[in-house]
C-alpha positions as CSV (number, residue, x, y, z in Angstrom):
1,M,0.0,0.0,0.0
2,A,1.3,3.5,-0.9
3,E,2.4,5.7,2.0
4,K,0.1,8.4,3.2
5,L,0.9,11.9,4.3
6,L,-1.5,14.5,5.6
7,V,-0.4,18.2,5.1
8,G,-2.1,21.4,6.0
9,N,-3.8,22.9,9.1
10,T,-3.7,26.3,7.4
11,H,-5.1,28.2,4.4
12,V,-5.5,25.9,1.4
13,F,-6.4,27.3,-2.1
14,T,-7.1,24.6,-4.6
15,L,-7.1,26.8,-7.7
16,G,-8.1,25.2,-11.0
17,K,-11.5,25.5,-12.5
18,D,-13.3,25.4,-9.1
19,N,-11.0,27.2,-6.8
20,R,-11.9,26.5,-3.1
21,H,-10.5,28.1,0.1
22,L,-10.3,25.9,3.2
23,P,-9.2,28.2,6.0
24,Q,-7.9,25.2,8.1
25,G,-7.6,22.8,5.2
26,G,-5.9,19.5,4.9
27,I,-4.6,17.4,1.9
28,L,-4.3,13.7,2.2
29,I,-1.6,12.4,-0.1
30,E,-1.4,8.7,-1.0
31,G,1.7,7.8,-2.9
32,A,2.2,10.3,-5.7
33,L,-1.5,11.5,-5.8
34,I,-3.9,13.6,-3.8
35,K,-6.4,11.3,-2.2
36,E,-8.7,13.7,-0.3
37,I,-9.1,17.4,0.5
38,A,-11.1,18.4,3.5
39,P,-10.7,20.3,6.8
40,Y,-7.4,19.2,8.5
41,A,-9.0,18.1,11.8
42,E,-11.6,16.0,9.9
43,L,-8.9,14.2,7.9
44,K,-6.7,13.7,11.0
45,A,-9.6,12.1,12.8
46,K,-10.6,10.0,9.8
47,H,-7.0,8.7,9.3
48,P,-5.5,8.1,12.8
49,G,-1.8,7.4,12.9
50,V,-1.2,8.9,9.4
51,Q,2.1,10.9,9.1
52,T,1.4,14.6,9.3
53,L,3.1,17.8,8.2
54,D,1.6,20.8,10.0
55,L,2.0,24.0,7.9
56,S,0.3,26.4,10.2
57,G,1.0,30.1,9.4
58,K,1.5,29.4,5.7
59,V,-0.6,29.4,2.5
60,I,-0.9,26.2,0.5
61,M,-1.5,26.1,-3.2
62,P,-0.6,24.0,-6.2
63,G,3.0,24.1,-7.5
64,M,3.7,26.6,-10.3
65,I,4.2,25.5,-13.9
66,C,6.8,26.9,-16.3
67,A,5.5,26.3,-19.9
68,H,8.9,27.2,-21.5
69,H,12.3,27.2,-19.9
70,H,16.0,27.0,-21.0
71,I,17.6,25.0,-18.2
72,Y,21.0,25.0,-19.9
73,S,21.3,28.8,-19.4
74,A,21.9,28.3,-15.6
75,F,25.7,28.8,-15.9
76,A,25.2,32.2,-17.6
77,R,24.5,33.9,-14.3
78,G,27.4,36.4,-13.7
79,M,29.1,35.5,-17.0
80,G,31.0,38.3,-18.8
81,L,30.9,38.9,-22.5
82,K,34.0,38.6,-24.7
83,T,32.5,40.9,-27.4
84,D,30.9,44.3,-27.6
85,P,27.4,44.2,-26.0
86,P,24.8,42.9,-28.5
87,A,22.6,45.6,-30.0
88,N,19.8,43.4,-31.3
89,F,18.1,40.0,-30.9
90,V,20.2,38.2,-33.5
91,Q,23.4,39.5,-31.9
92,I,22.2,38.3,-28.5
93,L,21.9,34.8,-29.9
94,E,25.3,35.0,-31.7
95,R,27.3,36.7,-28.9
96,V,25.7,35.0,-25.9
97,W,23.5,31.9,-26.3
98,W,25.1,30.3,-29.4
99,R,28.5,30.7,-27.9
100,L,27.4,29.3,-24.6
101,D,25.6,26.2,-25.9
102,K,28.6,25.2,-28.1
103,V,30.9,24.7,-25.1
104,L,28.5,22.7,-22.9
105,T,29.7,19.2,-21.9
106,Q,27.5,16.4,-20.5
107,D,28.7,17.3,-17.0
108,D,27.6,20.9,-17.7
109,N,24.2,19.7,-18.9
110,Y,23.7,17.6,-15.7
111,F,24.9,20.2,-13.2
112,S,23.3,23.2,-14.8
113,G,20.1,21.0,-14.7
114,M,20.7,20.4,-11.0
115,L,21.3,24.1,-10.3
116,A,18.2,25.1,-12.2
117,F,15.9,22.4,-10.8
118,M,17.0,23.3,-7.3
119,D,16.1,26.9,-8.0
120,C,12.7,25.7,-9.3
121,I,12.1,23.9,-6.0
122,R,13.1,26.9,-4.0
123,K,10.8,29.2,-6.0
124,G,7.8,26.8,-6.0
125,T,8.0,25.7,-9.6
126,T,7.2,22.0,-9.7
127,T,6.6,21.4,-13.4
128,V,9.0,22.6,-16.2
129,I,8.6,22.3,-20.0
130,D,12.2,22.7,-21.1
131,H,13.9,23.4,-24.5
132,H,17.6,22.3,-24.5
133,A,20.6,23.0,-26.7
134,S,24.2,21.7,-26.4
135,P,25.2,21.1,-30.1
136,F,28.5,19.5,-29.4
137,S,27.2,17.4,-26.6
138,T,23.9,16.3,-28.1
139,E,23.7,12.6,-27.9
140,G,22.5,11.7,-24.4
141,S,22.0,15.3,-23.3
142,L,18.4,14.8,-22.5
143,D,19.3,11.8,-20.4
144,E,21.6,14.1,-18.3
145,L,18.7,16.6,-17.8
146,A,16.4,13.8,-17.0
147,R,18.8,12.4,-14.4
148,A,19.0,15.9,-12.8
149,A,15.2,16.2,-12.8
150,L,14.8,12.8,-11.2
151,E,17.4,13.4,-8.5
152,A,16.1,16.9,-7.8
153,G,12.5,15.6,-7.9
154,V,11.0,18.1,-10.4
155,R,8.5,17.2,-13.0
156,A,10.0,17.9,-16.5
157,C,9.0,17.7,-20.1
158,L,12.2,17.7,-22.2
159,C,13.1,18.3,-25.8
160,Y,16.2,19.2,-27.9
161,E,16.1,22.3,-30.1
162,V,16.9,21.2,-33.7
163,S,18.7,23.8,-35.8
164,D,20.8,23.9,-39.0
165,R,23.1,26.5,-37.5
166,D,25.9,24.1,-36.7
167,G,26.0,21.9,-39.8
168,A,24.2,18.8,-41.2
169,E,25.9,16.3,-38.9
170,V,24.9,18.1,-35.8
171,T,21.4,18.6,-37.1
172,A,21.0,14.9,-37.7
173,A,22.2,14.1,-34.2
174,Q,19.7,16.6,-32.7
175,I,16.8,14.9,-34.6
176,R,18.0,11.5,-33.4
177,E,18.2,12.8,-29.8
178,N,14.6,14.0,-29.8
179,E,13.4,10.7,-31.4
180,R,15.5,8.6,-29.0
181,F,14.2,10.4,-25.8
182,L,10.6,10.3,-27.0
183,K,10.9,6.6,-27.5
184,K,12.5,6.2,-24.0
185,C,9.7,8.1,-22.3
186,R,7.1,5.9,-24.1
187,T,8.8,2.6,-23.4
188,E,10.1,3.5,-19.9
189,P,7.4,5.8,-18.5
190,H,8.0,7.7,-15.3
191,D,5.6,10.1,-13.5
192,L,8.2,12.9,-13.5
193,L,9.3,12.7,-17.2
194,A,7.8,13.5,-20.6
195,A,9.1,14.5,-24.0
196,A,8.3,16.8,-26.9
197,F,10.1,17.4,-30.2
198,G,12.1,20.6,-30.2
199,L,12.9,23.0,-33.0
200,H,14.8,26.3,-32.6
201,A,13.1,28.8,-34.9
202,S,12.1,29.2,-38.5
203,F,15.2,31.2,-39.5
204,T,17.6,28.5,-38.4
205,V,15.6,25.5,-39.8
206,S,15.4,24.6,-43.5
207,D,12.5,23.1,-45.3
208,D,14.3,19.8,-45.6
209,T,15.0,19.7,-41.8
210,L,11.4,20.6,-41.1
211,G,10.3,17.7,-43.2
212,E,12.6,15.3,-41.4
213,C,11.4,16.5,-38.0
214,L,7.7,16.2,-39.1
215,D,8.3,12.6,-40.2
216,A,10.0,11.8,-36.8
217,A,7.3,13.6,-34.8
218,R,4.6,11.6,-36.6
219,R,6.4,8.4,-35.9
220,E,6.5,9.2,-32.2
221,N,3.2,11.0,-31.9
222,A,5.0,14.0,-30.5
223,H,4.2,17.6,-29.8
224,F,6.4,20.3,-31.3
225,H,8.0,22.9,-29.1
226,V,9.3,25.8,-31.3
227,H,10.1,29.5,-31.0
228,V,7.8,31.5,-33.4
229,A,8.3,35.1,-34.5
230,E,10.1,36.1,-31.4
231,D,11.8,39.0,-33.3
232,R,11.3,40.8,-36.6
233,A,14.4,39.1,-37.9
234,D,12.6,35.7,-37.9
235,V,9.7,37.1,-39.9
236,E,11.9,38.9,-42.4
237,D,13.9,35.8,-43.0
238,S,10.8,33.7,-43.6
239,L,9.4,36.4,-46.0
240,K,12.6,36.6,-47.9
241,K,13.3,32.9,-48.2
242,Y,9.8,31.4,-48.4
243,G,7.5,34.3,-49.3
244,M,5.4,33.9,-46.2
245,P,5.6,34.8,-42.5
246,V,6.7,32.3,-39.8
247,L,3.5,30.7,-38.6
248,S,2.1,30.5,-42.1
249,R,5.3,28.7,-43.2
250,L,4.9,26.2,-40.3
251,E,1.3,25.6,-41.3
252,A,2.2,25.2,-45.0
253,R,4.9,22.7,-44.2
254,G,2.4,20.6,-42.2
255,L,4.0,21.1,-38.8
256,L,0.8,22.5,-37.2
257,E,-1.0,19.2,-37.8
258,R,0.9,18.2,-34.6
259,P,0.0,19.7,-31.2
260,T,2.5,22.6,-31.0
261,L,3.9,24.9,-28.3
262,A,4.4,28.1,-30.2
263,V,6.7,30.1,-28.0
264,H,6.6,34.0,-28.1
265,C,4.5,34.8,-31.2
266,V,5.5,38.5,-30.7
267,H,5.4,39.3,-34.4
268,L,2.5,37.4,-35.9
269,Q,1.4,38.9,-39.1
270,E,-2.1,39.8,-40.3
271,G,-4.3,36.7,-40.4
272,E,-2.0,34.5,-38.4
273,R,-4.1,34.5,-35.3
274,E,-6.7,32.7,-37.4
275,I,-4.1,30.0,-38.0
276,L,-3.7,29.6,-34.2
277,K,-7.5,29.0,-34.0
278,K,-7.5,26.3,-36.7
279,H,-4.8,24.0,-35.2
280,P,-3.9,22.5,-31.8
281,V,-1.4,25.3,-31.1
282,R,-0.7,26.7,-27.6
283,V,1.0,30.1,-27.5
284,I,3.6,30.5,-24.7
285,H,4.2,34.0,-23.5
286,N,7.5,35.0,-21.9
287,P,7.1,38.7,-20.8
288,E,10.4,39.2,-18.9
289,S,12.5,37.7,-21.7
290,N,10.7,39.7,-24.3
291,M,11.4,42.9,-22.4
292,N,15.0,42.0,-21.7
293,N,15.7,41.2,-25.4
294,A,13.7,44.2,-26.5
295,V,11.9,42.2,-29.1
296,G,8.4,43.7,-28.6
297,C,5.2,42.8,-26.9
298,A,2.9,40.0,-28.1
299,A,-0.8,40.6,-28.5
300,I,-1.7,38.5,-25.5
301,P,-4.9,40.3,-24.4
302,E,-6.2,40.1,-27.9
303,M,-5.4,36.4,-28.2
304,L,-7.1,35.6,-24.9
305,A,-10.1,37.5,-25.9
306,E,-10.3,35.5,-29.1
307,G,-10.2,32.2,-27.3
308,I,-6.6,31.3,-28.2
309,L,-4.9,29.2,-25.5
310,V,-2.0,31.2,-24.0
311,G,0.3,29.9,-21.3
312,L,3.1,31.5,-19.4
313,G,6.8,30.6,-19.5
314,S,10.1,32.2,-18.6
315,D,12.4,31.5,-21.6
316,G,15.2,30.8,-19.2
317,F,15.0,34.3,-17.7
318,T,14.0,32.9,-14.3
319,S,12.7,29.8,-12.6
320,N,10.4,32.0,-10.4
321,M,7.0,31.9,-12.0
322,F,5.6,34.1,-9.3
323,Q,8.0,36.8,-10.6
324,E,6.9,36.1,-14.2
325,M,3.3,36.3,-13.3
326,E,3.8,39.6,-11.5
327,V,5.3,41.1,-14.6
328,L,2.7,39.7,-16.9
329,P,0.0,42.3,-16.4
330,L,2.5,45.2,-15.9
331,L,3.9,44.8,-19.4
332,H,0.6,44.8,-21.1
333,K,-0.9,47.7,-19.0
334,F,2.2,49.7,-20.0
335,Q,2.1,48.7,-23.6
336,H,-1.6,49.6,-24.0
337,R,-1.4,52.6,-21.6
338,D,-4.6,51.2,-20.1
339,P,-4.8,49.9,-16.5
340,R,-7.8,47.7,-17.5
341,T,-5.5,45.6,-19.7
342,L,-5.2,41.9,-18.6
343,D,-7.6,41.8,-15.8
344,F,-7.5,39.3,-12.9
345,G,-9.7,36.8,-14.9
346,Q,-7.3,36.7,-17.8
347,I,-4.3,36.4,-15.5
348,Y,-6.0,33.5,-13.7
349,Q,-6.9,31.9,-17.1
350,T,-3.3,32.1,-18.3
351,V,-1.5,30.9,-15.2
352,F,-3.9,28.6,-13.4
353,L,-6.1,27.2,-16.1
354,N,-4.0,27.3,-19.4
355,N,-0.7,26.2,-17.9
356,P,-2.2,23.2,-16.2
357,T,-4.0,22.3,-19.5
358,I,-0.7,22.5,-21.4
359,A,1.2,20.5,-18.8
360,G,-1.6,18.0,-18.7
361,E,-1.0,17.1,-22.3
362,F,2.3,15.5,-21.3
363,F,1.6,13.9,-17.9
364,R,-0.9,11.1,-17.1
365,H,-2.5,12.8,-14.1
366,P,-3.5,16.5,-13.6
367,V,-1.0,19.1,-12.4
368,G,-1.5,22.7,-11.4
369,A,-4.6,22.2,-9.3
370,L,-5.3,20.6,-5.9
371,K,-8.0,18.0,-6.4
372,E,-8.5,14.3,-5.9
373,G,-6.6,12.2,-8.4
374,A,-4.2,15.0,-9.3
375,F,-0.4,14.6,-8.8
376,A,0.5,15.8,-5.3
377,D,2.5,18.8,-6.4
378,I,2.0,21.2,-3.5
379,I,3.8,24.4,-2.2
380,A,3.4,26.3,1.0
381,L,4.4,30.0,1.3
382,D,5.2,31.9,4.5
383,Y,2.4,34.4,4.5
384,I,0.0,35.6,7.2
385,P,-2.6,37.7,5.4
386,P,-2.8,41.3,6.6
387,T,-6.3,41.7,5.3
388,P,-9.2,39.3,4.7
389,M,-8.3,36.5,2.2
390,T,-10.9,34.4,0.4
391,E,-11.2,32.5,-2.9
392,G,-12.7,35.6,-4.3
393,N,-9.7,37.9,-3.6
394,F,-6.9,35.4,-3.6
395,L,-5.4,36.7,-6.9
396,G,-5.1,40.2,-5.3
397,H,-3.2,38.7,-2.4
398,L,-1.1,36.7,-4.8
399,L,-0.1,39.5,-7.1
400,F,0.5,42.1,-4.3
401,G,1.8,39.9,-1.4
402,L,2.3,36.2,-2.0
403,V,4.6,36.8,-5.0
404,N,7.2,38.2,-2.6
405,A,6.6,35.6,0.1
406,P,9.2,32.9,0.5
407,V,8.3,29.4,-0.4
408,N,8.8,27.3,2.7
409,T,7.8,23.8,1.6
410,T,7.8,22.1,-1.8
411,I,6.2,18.7,-2.5
412,V,6.3,17.0,-5.9
413,N,4.8,13.6,-6.7
414,G,4.0,13.2,-3.0
415,R,7.7,13.6,-2.0
416,I,8.9,16.5,0.3
417,L,11.7,18.2,-1.7
418,M,12.1,21.2,0.5
419,K,11.0,21.9,4.1
420,D,11.8,25.1,6.0
421,R,13.7,26.1,2.8
422,K,16.1,23.2,3.2
423,F,16.5,20.2,0.8
424,P,16.3,17.0,2.8
425,H,17.5,14.9,-0.1
426,L,20.2,17.0,-1.7
427,D,23.7,18.2,-0.6
428,E,23.2,21.8,-1.8
429,E,26.6,22.9,-0.7
430,R,28.4,20.1,-2.6
431,I,26.3,20.7,-5.7
432,K,26.9,24.4,-5.8
433,A,30.6,24.0,-5.2
434,R,30.7,21.8,-8.3
435,T,28.6,24.1,-10.4
436,R,30.9,27.0,-9.5
437,E,33.9,25.0,-10.8
438,L,32.1,23.9,-14.0
439,A,30.7,27.4,-14.7
440,A,34.2,28.9,-14.4
441,S,35.4,26.4,-16.9
442,V,32.5,27.2,-19.3
443,W,33.3,30.9,-19.0
444,E,36.9,30.2,-20.0
445,R,35.8,28.3,-23.1
446,F,32.9,30.7,-23.9
């Protein structure tokens, strides 16, 4: 029989479609899943002798989901440039990310994964949909990230970004890596692991490569995960080479027949939102990255109003999805010069309905909501509300209070990964000592 754990005795917000607030709530976990949600005292009386975790003085909610991450970027923190500062998006890729990814080894892939996944745990992000690149350490790179995810305990959907930018031999290896890991996840299923088929972006992927990727994705019944029209340069390249904008090209080449995570979609052209409505495409918005790279602002309020499913990612900018959510409405209010832009309902839709829908397409039980039968991915934040707090005003407390409250406890798949901001299963000091060594070596080779 699976082990049971009762957590709570404090505010519990279930979120999801039917958000409930239990002021002295409890969550009974059995194995990896949530078995029951009810008042804590009632569950304790009903299940005498069950192991308990009293989280009084905290606020319990589902773990956060990052719908687009770049875990491999973890070693860039504090890294200096060896060129003039980039002046545009393409130069950012050429002078930073395409130099960094070329020097990553398999040790770097694993330890940057450990560093980033530990950061996820600390910030309450329990599910990550990642997009990886290490072109000269491609084969087996997703296994290294998977090893890190399993050891850290974070739920992760992994893919490799296929690109023609490093030559035909590397491209072929990248396609094989996606296909191999997709097969592995299918034949050796694990609650914490899933796979997609990664593509970099239209301007670095030829028609021939798109065709090979589509064939492989069909064989493995895979979702695509691809950057779309992040910068004007992507659109201009597609118009020049193919006579059509980016999303139109992906549709014309057949890729959108597959479920697709279309990341960014900042520079969609006239009529392309209609393409989004016709196909199983999920737009992933990354506001902080878009601001940092100065690429523009996607028409997210308009997409949401038109019924397009939009989720929230970080694009590697952070593992803190509370921070990303805090910036989400600010960017669009500023862009539209209208404080009514992206109201609470649209924010809730994006973060607490759409992100769970997206993640739910990869994992066999629901995530992102506390309900019976869902994976037990639970976080508790140190927060004593200074004003009344109910299910009706929770988002107000979240955006203007809880976003800055420290995460005290993180549970994924029913396993306690962090308690009192300490990792009971990881030697954080040893891991970070090693990541400092490896990052310094990466910087020398960069």
